[in-house]
RORO-835589 format. One line per 4 residues: their letters; for each residue x, y, z of C-alpha. Coordinates in Angstrom, 1 decimal. Example, Ala and Ser with C-alpha at 12.3 -4.5 7.8 and 13.67 -1.06 7.14 Angstrom:
% residues 2
as	12.3:-4.5:7.8 ~ 13.7:-1.1:7.1
% end
This chain:
% residues 323
xxxx	0.0:0.0:0.0 ~ 1.2:3.5:-0.8 ~ 2.2:5.4:2.3 ~ 0.8:8.9:2.5
xxxx	2.2:12.2:3.7 ~ -0.4:13.3:6.3 ~ -0.9:16.6:8.1 ~ -3.0:15.9:11.2
xxxx	-5.2:18.6:12.9 ~ -6.8:18.0:16.3 ~ -6.8:19.1:19.9 ~ -8.2:16.7:22.7
xxxx	-7.5:13.2:23.8 ~ -10.1:11.9:21.4 ~ -7.9:13.0:18.5 ~ -4.7:11.5:19.9
xxxx	-5.8:7.9:19.3 ~ -6.3:8.6:15.6 ~ -3.0:10.3:15.3 ~ -1.3:7.3:17.0
xxxx	-3.1:4.9:14.7 ~ -2.0:6.8:11.6 ~ 1.6:6.6:12.6 ~ 1.4:3.0:13.5
xxxx	-0.1:2.2:10.1 ~ 3.1:3.4:8.6 ~ 2.0:6.8:7.1 ~ 4.3:9.8:7.5
xxxx	2.8:12.5:9.7 ~ 4.7:15.4:8.3 ~ 3.2:18.0:10.7 ~ 0.6:18.4:13.4
xxxx	-1.7:21.4:13.7 ~ -3.3:22.2:17.0 ~ -4.5:25.1:19.2 ~ -2.2:27.6:20.8
xxxx	-1.1:27.0:24.4 ~ -3.2:28.8:26.9 ~ -3.2:29.5:30.7 ~ -5.3:27.2:32.8
xxxx	-5.9:26.3:36.5 ~ -5.5:28.4:39.6 ~ -1.9:29.4:38.8 ~ -2.7:30.2:35.2
xxxx	0.2:28.1:34.0 ~ 0.5:27.6:30.2 ~ -1.0:24.3:29.1 ~ -0.8:22.7:25.7
xxxx	-3.3:20.4:24.0 ~ -3.2:16.6:24.3 ~ -2.4:16.4:20.6 ~ 0.7:18.8:21.0
xxxx	1.8:16.8:24.0 ~ 1.8:13.6:21.8 ~ 3.5:15.4:18.9 ~ 6.3:16.7:21.0
xxxx	6.8:13.3:22.6 ~ 7.2:11.8:19.2 ~ 9.2:14.6:17.7 ~ 6.6:15.6:15.1
xxxx	6.6:19.2:13.8 ~ 3.9:21.3:15.4 ~ 2.0:24.4:14.0 ~ -0.2:26.4:16.4
xxxx	-1.8:29.2:14.4 ~ -3.9:31.9:16.1 ~ -5.7:32.5:12.7 ~ -6.1:29.8:10.1
xxxx	-6.2:32.3:7.3 ~ -2.9:33.8:8.3 ~ -0.6:33.9:5.2 ~ 2.5:32.7:7.0
xxxx	0.6:29.7:8.4 ~ -0.9:28.8:5.0 ~ 2.6:29.0:3.4 ~ 4.1:26.9:6.2
xxxx	1.4:24.3:5.7 ~ 2.0:24.2:2.0 ~ 5.7:23.6:2.4 ~ 5.0:20.3:4.1
xxxx	3.5:18.9:0.8 ~ 1.0:16.7:2.5 ~ -1.0:14.3:0.3 ~ -4.0:14.6:2.7
xxxx	-5.2:16.5:5.9 ~ -6.9:14.5:8.6 ~ -9.0:16.5:11.1 ~ -10.3:15.2:14.5
xxxx	-12.0:17.6:17.0 ~ -10.5:20.8:15.6 ~ -11.7:24.2:14.4 ~ -13.6:24.9:11.2
xxxx	-11.1:25.2:8.4 ~ -11.2:27.9:5.7 ~ -11.2:26.8:2.0 ~ -7.6:27.9:1.5
xxxx	-6.6:25.2:4.0 ~ -9.0:22.3:3.4 ~ -8.7:22.5:-0.4 ~ -4.9:22.5:-0.3
xxxx	-3.9:18.8:-0.3 ~ -4.3:16.7:-3.6 ~ -6.3:14.0:-1.8 ~ -8.4:16.4:0.1
xxxx	-9.2:16.9:3.8 ~ -11.3:14.5:5.8 ~ -12.8:14.8:9.3 ~ -13.5:12.0:11.7
xxxx	-16.8:12.8:13.4 ~ -18.3:10.9:16.4 ~ -21.8:10.2:14.9 ~ -23.5:8.6:11.9
xxxx	-23.9:11.7:9.8 ~ -26.1:13.4:8.9 ~ -27.4:12.8:12.4 ~ -25.8:14.8:15.2
xxxx	-23.9:17.4:13.3 ~ -22.2:19.8:15.8 ~ -19.9:20.0:18.7 ~ -21.5:17.5:21.2
xxxx	-22.5:14.4:19.2 ~ -21.5:12.0:22.0 ~ -23.5:13.7:24.8 ~ -26.5:14.5:22.6
xxxx	-27.0:10.9:21.4 ~ -27.1:9.6:24.9 ~ -29.3:12.4:26.2 ~ -31.8:11.6:23.4
xxxx	-31.9:7.9:24.4 ~ -30.2:6.6:21.3 ~ -29.2:2.9:21.2 ~ -26.7:3.3:18.5
xxxx	-24.3:5.9:17.1 ~ -21.0:5.6:15.3 ~ -18.2:7.4:13.5 ~ -18.0:8.9:10.1
xxxx	-15.2:10.1:7.9 ~ -16.3:12.8:5.4 ~ -14.7:15.4:3.1 ~ -14.7:18.9:4.4
xxxx	-16.6:21.6:2.6 ~ -17.7:25.2:3.6 ~ -20.4:24.1:6.0 ~ -20.3:22.3:9.3
xxxx	-20.3:18.5:9.1 ~ -22.0:18.4:5.7 ~ -19.4:17.1:3.3 ~ -19.5:13.8:1.3
xxxx	-19.3:10.7:3.4 ~ -16.2:8.4:2.9 ~ -16.8:5.6:5.5 ~ -19.1:4.9:8.5
xxxx	-18.9:2.4:11.4 ~ -21.8:1.8:13.8 ~ -21.2:1.6:17.5 ~ -23.8:0.3:20.1
xxxx	-24.9:2.5:23.0 ~ -25.8:0.3:25.9 ~ -28.2:1.4:28.7 ~ -25.2:1.5:31.0
xxxx	-23.1:3.7:28.8 ~ -22.4:7.3:29.8 ~ -20.6:10.0:27.9 ~ -17.2:8.8:29.2
xxxx	-17.6:5.2:28.2 ~ -19.1:6.0:24.8 ~ -16.3:8.5:24.2 ~ -13.8:5.7:24.6
xxxx	-15.7:3.4:22.3 ~ -15.9:6.1:19.6 ~ -12.3:7.1:20.1 ~ -11.1:3.6:19.2
xxxx	-13.6:3.3:16.3 ~ -12.5:6.8:15.0 ~ -8.8:5.7:14.9 ~ -9.8:2.5:13.0
xxxx	-12.0:4.3:10.5 ~ -9.4:7.0:9.8 ~ -6.7:4.4:8.9 ~ -9.1:2.5:6.6
xxxx	-10.1:5.8:5.0 ~ -6.4:6.6:4.3 ~ -6.0:3.1:2.9 ~ -8.8:3.7:0.4
xxxx	-7.5:7.1:-0.6 ~ -4.0:5.7:-1.1 ~ -5.4:2.8:-3.2 ~ -7.7:5.1:-5.2
xxxx	-10.8:3.0:-4.1 ~ -12.5:5.8:-2.1 ~ -16.1:6.5:-3.1 ~ -17.5:9.7:-1.5
xxxx	-21.2:9.9:-1.3 ~ -23.3:13.0:-0.5 ~ -25.0:13.0:2.8 ~ -28.7:12.0:2.8
xxxx	-31.0:14.8:3.8 ~ -34.2:12.9:4.2 ~ -36.1:12.5:7.5 ~ -35.7:14.4:10.8
xxxx	-32.2:15.6:11.5 ~ -31.1:15.7:15.1 ~ -28.5:18.4:15.8 ~ -25.6:18.2:18.4
xxxx	-25.0:21.8:19.4 ~ -22.4:22.7:22.1 ~ -23.5:22.0:25.7 ~ -24.4:25.1:27.7
xxxx	-25.2:25.5:31.3 ~ -29.0:25.5:30.7 ~ -28.6:22.1:29.0 ~ -27.1:20.7:32.1
xxxx	-29.9:21.6:34.5 ~ -32.2:18.6:35.4 ~ -35.9:19.1:35.1 ~ -37.5:16.8:37.6
xxxx	-41.0:17.1:36.0 ~ -39.7:15.0:33.1 ~ -39.9:11.2:33.0 ~ -37.5:9.1:35.0
xxxx	-36.1:7.5:31.8 ~ -35.4:10.9:30.2 ~ -33.7:12.1:33.4 ~ -31.6:8.9:33.5
xxxx	-30.5:9.6:29.9 ~ -29.8:13.2:30.7 ~ -27.5:12.4:33.6 ~ -25.5:9.7:31.9
xxxx	-25.2:11.8:28.7 ~ -23.4:14.5:30.7 ~ -21.3:12.2:32.9 ~ -18.5:12.5:33.9
xxxx	-18.2:15.9:32.2 ~ -19.6:18.5:32.3 ~ -22.2:16.9:34.6 ~ -25.9:17.4:35.0
xxxx	-26.9:19.4:38.0 ~ -29.8:20.4:40.2 ~ -30.2:22.9:43.0 ~ -30.9:22.3:46.6
xxxx	-31.6:24.9:49.3 ~ -28.9:25.1:52.0 ~ -29.1:26.9:55.4 ~ -25.7:28.5:56.0
xxxx	-24.2:29.3:59.4 ~ -24.4:33.1:58.5 ~ -28.1:33.0:57.7 ~ -31.2:31.1:58.6
xxxx	-32.4:31.7:55.0 ~ -32.1:28.8:52.5 ~ -29.8:29.6:49.7 ~ -29.4:27.7:46.4
xxxx	-26.6:25.3:46.3 ~ -25.4:23.4:43.2 ~ -25.7:19.6:43.3 ~ -23.9:17.9:40.5
xxxx	-25.3:14.4:39.7 ~ -23.1:11.9:37.9 ~ -25.0:8.6:38.2 ~ -28.6:7.7:38.9
xxxx	-30.6:4.5:38.8 ~ -34.2:3.9:37.7 ~ -36.7:2.3:40.1 ~ -40.1:0.8:39.6
xxxx	-41.6:2.9:42.5 ~ -44.3:5.3:41.3 ~ -43.7:8.9:42.3 ~ -46.4:10.1:44.8
xxxx	-44.8:13.5:45.6 ~ -44.2:16.5:43.5 ~ -41.3:16.3:41.0 ~ -38.0:17.0:42.7
xxxx	-39.2:15.9:46.2 ~ -36.5:14.0:48.3 ~ -37.3:10.7:50.0 ~ -34.6:9.2:52.2
xxxx	-34.6:5.4:52.5 ~ -32.3:4.6:55.4 ~ -28.9:6.2:55.3 ~ -27.9:4.7:52.0
xxxx	-30.5:5.7:49.5 ~ -32.0:9.0:48.2 ~ -35.0:8.9:46.0 ~ -36.2:11.8:43.9
xxxx	-39.7:12.1:42.5 ~ -40.2:12.6:38.8 ~ -43.2:12.8:36.5 ~ -43.7:9.0:36.7
xxxx	-41.2:7.0:38.8 ~ -38.8:7.7:41.6 ~ -35.1:7.9:40.6 ~ -32.3:6.9:42.9
xxxx	-29.1:9.0:43.1 ~ -25.9:7.0:43.2 ~ -23.0:9.5:42.7 ~ -23.1:13.2:43.3
xxxx	-21.0:16.3:44.3 ~ -22.4:19.1:46.4 ~ -21.0:22.6:45.8 ~ -17.6:23.1:47.6
xxxx	-17.1:19.3:48.2 ~ -15.6:16.4:46.5 ~ -17.5:13.9:44.3 ~ -18.9:11.0:46.4
xxxx	-21.1:8.0:46.5 ~ -24.6:8.6:48.0 ~ -23.9:6.6:51.1 ~ -20.9:8.7:51.9
xxxx	-22.9:11.9:51.3 ~ -25.8:10.7:53.5 ~ -23.5:9.9:56.4 ~ -23.0:13.6:56.9
xxxx	-26.4:14.8:55.6 ~ -28.6:16.8:58.0 ~ -32.1:17.2:56.4 ~ -33.0:20.1:58.6
xxxx	-30.2:22.2:56.9 ~ -31.6:21.6:53.4 ~ -34.9:21.9:51.4 ~ -36.8:18.7:51.1
xxx	-36.8:19.0:47.3 ~ -34.4:19.6:44.4 ~ -35.1:22.2:41.7
% end
């Protein structure tokens, strides 16, 4: 098989698996493009992306442009004479970049396009209760996630999956499909097909704070999917009233919820009402069935299992409902 000169573009851990697989398949990664280093954490120390960390470790040339249309960046990119650009979890590219290589530029996307176009396909698929998703390689065009499809692999979503476990499944599948796509491009057997636009399209927009808030007047199953779709990051949350030492007034306190369990107990209280079952179980009323909280994190404290949380829980200091 012909070995290709590849320019790889990506940022997070999800992209690193594909970069590693491309190198292990024998292709020459002539350069890596990733985001500029930025300050992070309490000390505001400069941090680099996961992709840059990998590239430096393996002595790969790294480009970190502030602007993708910058003339000097475009010229530097052209000088590497790549056959193809591979993009995984990166920024939207201008035409002067994605049209540069002779074999084109393809993206590895964590869904079965055209479904779940956007920044959060993993989270949105679980939040919507899907039982399958997948990965897609497609050629870039001027729009977001709309280019012609090269390959697709399906991946099962089990009822126990959360965003973290599904991320890892799709990360491995994405690496595999990228290598196979490069193989077809190298052999001249690739057959791009336009994305179908029939039926209802489900978008995957970025997750904002309002998307993370749990609405207890929904069904238990929808809440279950909502929680696992946002776990372990950024995490679904609710509010609980907390009486502080400084005031007798109950003030809202954020309660992040990472894992819940469905029950067959019909809810008899208003949605959000807390029922304590011994010192090891906290049930919350929903539209139909009570839901059991398993792992949570109250504002200012560490993440913990419910039995550890309840060991220090004083009901008189909190509201008897979540909201």
